[in-house]
SENUKOL-874433 format. One line per field, with one value per residue: residue number from 0; residue in one letter; x, y, z of N, C-alpha, C, O in turn. Coordinates in pm, whole numbers, plus 50000, padded with zeros to 5 digits. Each point is the difference from the previous one (the first is absolute). Example, Ala and Ser with C-alpha at 12.3 -4.5 7.8 and 13.67 -1.06 7.14 Angstrom:
<sites>
resi	0 / 1
resn	a / s
n_px	51319 / 49861
n_py	49431 / 50107
n_pz	50780 / 49862
ca_px	49911 / 50082
ca_py	50119 / 50119
ca_pz	50000 / 50006
c_px	50090 / 49923
c_py	50120 / 50109
c_pz	50000 / 50073
o_px	50104 / 50051
o_py	49998 / 50111
o_pz	50066 / 50017
</sites>
This chain:
<sites>
resi	0 / 1 / 2 / 3 / 4 / 5 / 6 / 7 / 8 / 9 / 10 / 11 / 12 / 13 / 14 / 15 / 16 / 17 / 18 / 19 / 20 / 21 / 22 / 23 / 24 / 25 / 26 / 27 / 28 / 29 / 30 / 31 / 32 / 33 / 34 / 35 / 36 / 37 / 38 / 39 / 40 / 41 / 42 / 43 / 44 / 45 / 46 / 47 / 48 / 49 / 50 / 51 / 52 / 53 / 54 / 55 / 56 / 57 / 58 / 59 / 60 / 61 / 62 / 63 / 64 / 65 / 66 / 67 / 68 / 69 / 70 / 71 / 72 / 73 / 74 / 75 / 76 / 77 / 78 / 79 / 80 / 81 / 82 / 83 / 84 / 85 / 86 / 87 / 88 / 89 / 90 / 91 / 92 / 93 / 94 / 95 / 96 / 97 / 98 / 99 / 100 / 101 / 102 / 103 / 104 / 105 / 106 / 107 / 108 / 109 / 110 / 111 / 112 / 113 / 114 / 115 / 116 / 117 / 118 / 119 / 120 / 121 / 122 / 123 / 124 / 125 / 126 / 127 / 128 / 129 / 130 / 131 / 132
resn	m / a / i / i / l / t / s / l / a / e / e / r / l / r / s / e / e / l / v / w / l / s / g / v / r / p / d / g / r / p / h / t / v / p / v / w / f / l / w / e / h / d / t / v / l / i / f / s / k / p / d / t / q / k / l / r / n / l / r / l / h / p / a / v / t / l / a / l / d / n / a / k / q / g / i / v / i / l / e / g / t / a / t / l / l / e / k / g / g / a / r / e / s / l / p / a / y / a / e / k / y / r / e / g / l / q / r / f / s / v / t / a / e / q / f / t / m / l / y / s / q / p / i / r / i / t / l / a / r / l / v / r / w
n_px	34876 / 49862 / 50121 / 50126 / 49884 / 50219 / 49996 / 50149 / 49947 / 49866 / 50092 / 50101 / 49868 / 49973 / 50158 / 50012 / 50204 / 50163 / 49936 / 50088 / 49994 / 49908 / 50129 / 49825 / 50225 / 49954 / 50162 / 49833 / 50053 / 50156 / 49808 / 50190 / 49798 / 50136 / 49892 / 49910 / 49973 / 49845 / 50060 / 49936 / 49926 / 50169 / 49975 / 50075 / 50013 / 49964 / 50148 / 49871 / 50223 / 49899 / 50157 / 49888 / 50209 / 50013 / 49984 / 50187 / 50125 / 49955 / 50078 / 50220 / 50089 / 49802 / 50099 / 49908 / 50177 / 49931 / 50119 / 49965 / 50085 / 50009 / 50179 / 49921 / 49925 / 50207 / 50037 / 49936 / 49952 / 49967 / 49882 / 50059 / 49791 / 50140 / 49920 / 49995 / 50060 / 49781 / 50034 / 50151 / 50132 / 50133 / 49842 / 49894 / 50125 / 49874 / 49782 / 49902 / 49911 / 49802 / 49831 / 49926 / 49873 / 49879 / 50078 / 49925 / 49796 / 49989 / 50051 / 49819 / 49964 / 49966 / 49853 / 49860 / 49892 / 50108 / 49995 / 49808 / 50055 / 50118 / 49927 / 50013 / 50214 / 49775 / 50123 / 49876 / 50090 / 49961 / 49957 / 50210 / 50154 / 49998 / 50127 / 50052 / 50096
n_py	87312 / 49954 / 49826 / 50170 / 49819 / 49993 / 50013 / 50151 / 50218 / 50072 / 50046 / 50197 / 50173 / 50010 / 50113 / 50222 / 49904 / 50114 / 50026 / 50176 / 49870 / 50186 / 49950 / 50055 / 49992 / 49845 / 49849 / 49900 / 49841 / 50037 / 49973 / 49881 / 49988 / 49820 / 50081 / 49838 / 49954 / 50129 / 49948 / 50173 / 49976 / 49961 / 49777 / 50074 / 49800 / 50076 / 49835 / 50035 / 49979 / 49846 / 49844 / 50151 / 49955 / 49826 / 49803 / 49904 / 49894 / 49792 / 49863 / 49965 / 49825 / 50102 / 50184 / 49964 / 49865 / 50044 / 49823 / 50109 / 49806 / 50151 / 49885 / 49793 / 49953 / 49976 / 50219 / 49839 / 50216 / 49855 / 50173 / 49966 / 49925 / 50005 / 49817 / 50078 / 49831 / 50019 / 49947 / 49929 / 50164 / 49825 / 49970 / 50198 / 50085 / 49926 / 50010 / 50200 / 50049 / 49912 / 50116 / 50189 / 49966 / 49986 / 50119 / 50210 / 50026 / 49998 / 50194 / 50134 / 49921 / 50167 / 49958 / 49989 / 49804 / 49828 / 49992 / 49933 / 49784 / 49907 / 49962 / 49992 / 50066 / 49997 / 49978 / 50164 / 49925 / 50176 / 49910 / 50065 / 49842 / 50113 / 49831 / 50137 / 49794
n_pz	89515 / 49832 / 50074 / 49928 / 49937 / 50043 / 49777 / 49926 / 50001 / 49834 / 49802 / 49982 / 49950 / 49778 / 49889 / 50016 / 49990 / 49899 / 50214 / 49894 / 50183 / 49912 / 50178 / 50129 / 50015 / 50157 / 49960 / 49886 / 50149 / 49843 / 49886 / 49979 / 49900 / 50007 / 49821 / 50129 / 49781 / 50096 / 49790 / 50128 / 49789 / 49859 / 50005 / 50198 / 49895 / 50210 / 49963 / 50181 / 50019 / 50129 / 49992 / 49877 / 49931 / 49860 / 50107 / 50077 / 49847 / 49925 / 50158 / 49970 / 49890 / 50006 / 50078 / 49796 / 50042 / 49791 / 50071 / 49806 / 50071 / 49835 / 50068 / 50024 / 50207 / 50079 / 50020 / 50145 / 49962 / 50168 / 49921 / 50214 / 49961 / 50177 / 49897 / 50210 / 49864 / 49959 / 50216 / 49849 / 50080 / 50034 / 50155 / 50018 / 50165 / 50168 / 49946 / 50020 / 50200 / 50062 / 49909 / 50092 / 50184 / 49812 / 49827 / 49983 / 49910 / 49776 / 49900 / 50007 / 49792 / 49852 / 50164 / 49827 / 49985 / 49902 / 49775 / 49899 / 49987 / 49832 / 49791 / 50224 / 49982 / 49993 / 49812 / 50086 / 49809 / 50133 / 49800 / 50048 / 50042 / 49806 / 50080 / 49831 / 50023
ca_px	50028 / 50084 / 50118 / 50011 / 50118 / 50031 / 49967 / 50113 / 49992 / 49890 / 50042 / 50097 / 49926 / 49928 / 50082 / 50123 / 49982 / 50028 / 50006 / 50066 / 49912 / 50074 / 49923 / 50081 / 49999 / 49958 / 50106 / 50024 / 50088 / 49927 / 49996 / 49965 / 49997 / 49938 / 49875 / 49909 / 49891 / 49901 / 49949 / 49860 / 49911 / 50076 / 50056 / 50093 / 49969 / 50114 / 49970 / 50112 / 49989 / 49936 / 50088 / 50118 / 50038 / 49924 / 49868 / 50019 / 50022 / 49878 / 49902 / 50036 / 50024 / 49946 / 50056 / 50101 / 50039 / 50023 / 50095 / 50034 / 50133 / 50043 / 50091 / 49959 / 49872 / 49996 / 49957 / 49867 / 49976 / 49861 / 49973 / 49863 / 49960 / 49967 / 49890 / 49998 / 49865 / 49967 / 50045 / 49899 / 49939 / 50039 / 49969 / 49960 / 50121 / 50087 / 50024 / 50095 / 50129 / 50050 / 50040 / 50125 / 50111 / 49988 / 50134 / 50062 / 49935 / 50048 / 50138 / 49996 / 49912 / 49881 / 49885 / 49964 / 49933 / 50104 / 50076 / 49926 / 49993 / 50129 / 50007 / 49858 / 49961 / 49999 / 50028 / 49958 / 50068 / 49935 / 50108 / 49973 / 50097 / 50094 / 50127 / 50074 / 50122
ca_py	50017 / 49893 / 50046 / 49949 / 49915 / 49952 / 49857 / 49925 / 50005 / 49912 / 49861 / 49966 / 49987 / 49872 / 49880 / 49988 / 49924 / 50082 / 50145 / 50051 / 50086 / 50090 / 50082 / 50078 / 49950 / 50103 / 50098 / 50076 / 49932 / 49922 / 49855 / 49944 / 49854 / 49940 / 49931 / 49952 / 50097 / 49980 / 50124 / 49986 / 50116 / 50120 / 49988 / 49889 / 49923 / 49932 / 49932 / 50010 / 49939 / 50103 / 50076 / 50035 / 50141 / 50074 / 50035 / 50106 / 50123 / 50042 / 50050 / 50140 / 50074 / 49917 / 50034 / 49903 / 49989 / 49867 / 50012 / 49888 / 50030 / 49905 / 50076 / 49991 / 50066 / 50127 / 50008 / 50056 / 50032 / 50040 / 50054 / 49974 / 49996 / 49864 / 49979 / 49866 / 49945 / 49903 / 49865 / 49938 / 50104 / 49992 / 49863 / 49998 / 50010 / 49885 / 49915 / 50064 / 50003 / 49862 / 49965 / 50072 / 49946 / 49854 / 49938 / 50041 / 49927 / 49862 / 49999 / 50005 / 49890 / 50050 / 50036 / 50142 / 50018 / 49997 / 50124 / 50113 / 49985 / 50048 / 50141 / 50022 / 50140 / 50056 / 50144 / 50050 / 50126 / 50079 / 50072 / 50141 / 50063 / 49912 / 50056 / 49893 / 50035
ca_pz	49859 / 49946 / 49927 / 49864 / 49986 / 49867 / 49986 / 50054 / 50146 / 50041 / 49980 / 50106 / 50125 / 49997 / 49984 / 50080 / 50123 / 50119 / 49998 / 50121 / 50078 / 50089 / 50094 / 50094 / 50139 / 50096 / 50025 / 49878 / 49905 / 49900 / 50016 / 49870 / 49997 / 49881 / 50033 / 49896 / 49988 / 49894 / 49942 / 49960 / 50007 / 50039 / 50135 / 50021 / 50120 / 50061 / 50126 / 50093 / 50132 / 50083 / 50089 / 49922 / 49999 / 49899 / 50055 / 50099 / 49922 / 49930 / 50097 / 50030 / 49876 / 49892 / 49869 / 49960 / 49859 / 49947 / 49890 / 49913 / 49946 / 49900 / 49915 / 49860 / 49977 / 50070 / 50139 / 50022 / 50141 / 50023 / 50133 / 50038 / 50140 / 50043 / 50095 / 50058 / 49993 / 50104 / 49966 / 49915 / 49919 / 49859 / 49955 / 49859 / 49918 / 50026 / 49882 / 49907 / 50069 / 50001 / 49864 / 49969 / 50079 / 50008 / 50008 / 50125 / 50109 / 49990 / 50048 / 50146 / 50043 / 50069 / 49918 / 50012 / 50128 / 50104 / 49986 / 50056 / 50146 / 50049 / 49957 / 50022 / 49992 / 49865 / 49985 / 49869 / 49970 / 49896 / 49933 / 49974 / 49911 / 49929 / 49954 / 49932 / 49927
c_px	50095 / 50120 / 50001 / 50131 / 50025 / 49964 / 50114 / 49998 / 49888 / 50038 / 50098 / 49931 / 49921 / 50094 / 50123 / 49972 / 50014 / 49985 / 50069 / 49908 / 50084 / 49903 / 50096 / 49984 / 49954 / 50106 / 50039 / 50090 / 49916 / 50009 / 49949 / 50010 / 49942 / 49875 / 49934 / 49882 / 49906 / 49948 / 49855 / 49924 / 50070 / 50047 / 50096 / 49963 / 50124 / 49948 / 50125 / 49977 / 49952 / 50093 / 50131 / 50029 / 49916 / 49861 / 50010 / 50020 / 49869 / 49894 / 50026 / 50009 / 49950 / 50052 / 50115 / 50044 / 50018 / 50093 / 50017 / 50132 / 50040 / 50084 / 49956 / 49873 / 49986 / 49946 / 49862 / 49985 / 49857 / 49987 / 49854 / 49979 / 49954 / 49886 / 50009 / 49856 / 49974 / 50050 / 49888 / 49936 / 50035 / 49971 / 49965 / 50121 / 50089 / 50019 / 50101 / 50140 / 50064 / 50046 / 50133 / 50119 / 49994 / 50136 / 50070 / 49941 / 50045 / 50143 / 50006 / 49909 / 49883 / 49888 / 49974 / 49934 / 50100 / 50081 / 49927 / 49973 / 50128 / 50017 / 49857 / 49954 / 50002 / 50019 / 49958 / 50066 / 49929 / 50106 / 49958 / 50092 / 50094 / 50123 / 50072 / 50122 / 50018
c_py	49890 / 50061 / 49936 / 49923 / 49969 / 49852 / 49914 / 49999 / 49909 / 49854 / 49957 / 49986 / 49869 / 49881 / 49989 / 49936 / 50086 / 50148 / 50040 / 50100 / 50083 / 50082 / 50072 / 49942 / 50112 / 50107 / 50080 / 49934 / 49922 / 49850 / 49943 / 49849 / 49952 / 49924 / 49945 / 50095 / 49960 / 50136 / 49976 / 50130 / 50126 / 50000 / 49882 / 49934 / 49925 / 49929 / 50005 / 49912 / 50110 / 50084 / 50033 / 50150 / 50077 / 50038 / 50108 / 50135 / 50052 / 50053 / 50148 / 50087 / 49917 / 50034 / 49905 / 50025 / 49853 / 50015 / 49866 / 50036 / 49889 / 50077 / 50000 / 50080 / 50132 / 49989 / 50065 / 50021 / 50053 / 50052 / 49974 / 50003 / 49860 / 50002 / 49857 / 49952 / 49910 / 49864 / 49929 / 50099 / 49997 / 49862 / 49993 / 50005 / 49878 / 49909 / 50059 / 50004 / 49861 / 49957 / 50068 / 49934 / 49849 / 49933 / 50037 / 49928 / 49855 / 49988 / 49996 / 49892 / 50047 / 50024 / 50150 / 50028 / 50000 / 50129 / 50116 / 49984 / 50053 / 50150 / 50054 / 50145 / 50049 / 50151 / 50039 / 50136 / 50066 / 50092 / 50143 / 50061 / 49896 / 50079 / 49887 / 50057 / 49903
c_pz	49954 / 49927 / 49862 / 49991 / 49854 / 49992 / 50055 / 50153 / 50050 / 49987 / 50108 / 50134 / 50005 / 50012 / 50092 / 50135 / 50125 / 49971 / 50130 / 50065 / 50095 / 50083 / 50092 / 50140 / 50094 / 50027 / 49876 / 49898 / 49898 / 50029 / 49868 / 50005 / 49868 / 50043 / 49875 / 49997 / 49887 / 49957 / 49959 / 50019 / 50053 / 50144 / 50001 / 50131 / 50044 / 50125 / 50087 / 50122 / 50095 / 50087 / 49929 / 50009 / 49898 / 50051 / 50107 / 49929 / 49942 / 50095 / 50033 / 49875 / 49882 / 49860 / 49968 / 49856 / 49969 / 49882 / 49930 / 49934 / 49905 / 49900 / 49853 / 49971 / 50073 / 50141 / 50003 / 50150 / 50011 / 50143 / 50032 / 50150 / 50035 / 50101 / 50051 / 50001 / 50119 / 49958 / 49926 / 49904 / 49853 / 49942 / 49851 / 49907 / 50012 / 49877 / 49902 / 50060 / 49996 / 49862 / 49964 / 50070 / 50018 / 50016 / 50130 / 50120 / 50001 / 50051 / 50152 / 50059 / 50085 / 49900 / 50016 / 50134 / 50116 / 49998 / 50066 / 50150 / 50063 / 49972 / 50006 / 49988 / 49855 / 50003 / 49860 / 49981 / 49883 / 49941 / 49965 / 49895 / 49942 / 49961 / 49929 / 49929 / 49888
o_px	50104 / 49990 / 49941 / 50107 / 49906 / 49987 / 49975 / 50024 / 50018 / 49972 / 49991 / 50035 / 49982 / 49963 / 50043 / 49893 / 49928 / 50024 / 49986 / 49965 / 50077 / 49902 / 50120 / 49888 / 50004 / 49967 / 50094 / 50012 / 49893 / 50094 / 49889 / 50098 / 49912 / 50001 / 50016 / 49965 / 50036 / 49951 / 49972 / 50005 / 49947 / 50031 / 50003 / 49979 / 50067 / 49910 / 50111 / 49886 / 50029 / 49962 / 50104 / 49913 / 49960 / 49952 / 49915 / 49949 / 49969 / 49920 / 49906 / 49962 / 50075 / 49973 / 50089 / 49935 / 50040 / 49981 / 50023 / 50012 / 50011 / 49949 / 50020 / 49985 / 49896 / 49961 / 49975 / 50016 / 49960 / 50051 / 49914 / 50088 / 49917 / 49992 / 50006 / 49914 / 50094 / 50005 / 49884 / 49912 / 49951 / 50063 / 50036 / 49989 / 50096 / 50113 / 50088 / 50098 / 50118 / 50098 / 50088 / 50108 / 50055 / 50018 / 50064 / 50072 / 50023 / 50034 / 50087 / 49980 / 49970 / 50025 / 50056 / 50024 / 49990 / 50035 / 50060 / 49963 / 49996 / 50041 / 49937 / 49880 / 50108 / 49950 / 50042 / 49984 / 49990 / 50062 / 49886 / 49964 / 50038 / 49990 / 50004 / 50004 / 50096
o_py	49978 / 50105 / 49894 / 50054 / 49991 / 49935 / 49893 / 49896 / 49929 / 49919 / 49889 / 49912 / 49943 / 49898 / 49889 / 50020 / 49980 / 50046 / 49933 / 50102 / 49946 / 50055 / 50003 / 49981 / 50117 / 50114 / 50079 / 50049 / 49951 / 49954 / 50033 / 49945 / 50065 / 49931 / 50053 / 50060 / 49924 / 50079 / 49908 / 50063 / 50068 / 50105 / 49919 / 50066 / 49935 / 50050 / 49985 / 49975 / 50117 / 50110 / 49942 / 50079 / 50113 / 50109 / 50089 / 50103 / 50119 / 50086 / 50075 / 50117 / 49917 / 49926 / 49978 / 50073 / 49921 / 50090 / 49897 / 50107 / 49884 / 50085 / 50099 / 50055 / 50065 / 49893 / 50101 / 49906 / 50089 / 49938 / 50006 / 50036 / 49941 / 50087 / 49906 / 50060 / 49955 / 49970 / 50005 / 49962 / 50083 / 49959 / 49904 / 49961 / 49986 / 49958 / 49929 / 49979 / 49986 / 49927 / 49936 / 49990 / 49946 / 49916 / 49914 / 49959 / 49942 / 49904 / 49935 / 49994 / 49941 / 50030 / 50064 / 50104 / 50081 / 50055 / 50078 / 50097 / 50065 / 50077 / 50025 / 50028 / 50021 / 50070 / 49938 / 50090 / 49944 / 50079 / 50026 / 50099 / 49905 / 50111 / 49889 / 50117 / 50009
o_pz	50062 / 49937 / 49979 / 50025 / 49921 / 50104 / 50057 / 50061 / 50099 / 50088 / 50052 / 50079 / 50108 / 50058 / 50029 / 50058 / 50098 / 49888 / 50102 / 49940 / 50080 / 49950 / 49977 / 50048 / 49964 / 50029 / 50003 / 49888 / 50034 / 50065 / 49957 / 50049 / 49943 / 50102 / 49890 / 50101 / 49910 / 50081 / 49923 / 50106 / 50088 / 50056 / 49908 / 50102 / 49919 / 50067 / 49949 / 50039 / 49977 / 50039 / 50029 / 50036 / 50026 / 49970 / 50006 / 50044 / 50012 / 49963 / 50027 / 50002 / 49949 / 49906 / 50082 / 49924 / 50085 / 49918 / 50062 / 49940 / 50041 / 49928 / 49930 / 49891 / 49992 / 50046 / 49934 / 50078 / 49926 / 50094 / 49913 / 50077 / 49931 / 50087 / 49921 / 50064 / 50067 / 49880 / 50042 / 49923 / 49924 / 49903 / 49932 / 49883 / 49924 / 49976 / 49951 / 49929 / 49970 / 49987 / 49942 / 49941 / 50096 / 50088 / 50061 / 50090 / 50106 / 50068 / 50058 / 50122 / 50104 / 49883 / 50088 / 50061 / 50092 / 50105 / 50074 / 50066 / 50104 / 50086 / 49897 / 50004 / 49945 / 50089 / 49902 / 50082 / 49891 / 50071 / 49964 / 49937 / 50069 / 49947 / 50052 / 49961 / 49925
</sites>
């Protein structure tokens, strides 16, 4: 079931550079990291390096929260379920991702293809609930 977003929440999901991804470690402690992301078709796409704490967490506990925090525009928290895609499983989204992060990729002197070789694990988050302040 798709969640209903306000136009402001949708715009922020399209334009903000970072979202805070929170999951649960195997021992039950929370784990939160800032990540680049792409909002598309009621899902969020993230790329990760293959050997990270966030992936170890998601393999055991796929329930996550995503948080956009901006004092001027309010806080948006999204709850969802993460799915680890097969490597190369998000190729169709790469042009939009590369366009969104063109300046960031240039700052790190990498192409989109180089980025996805390093951050080779795509994660698709299907959203289930919106909370905002």
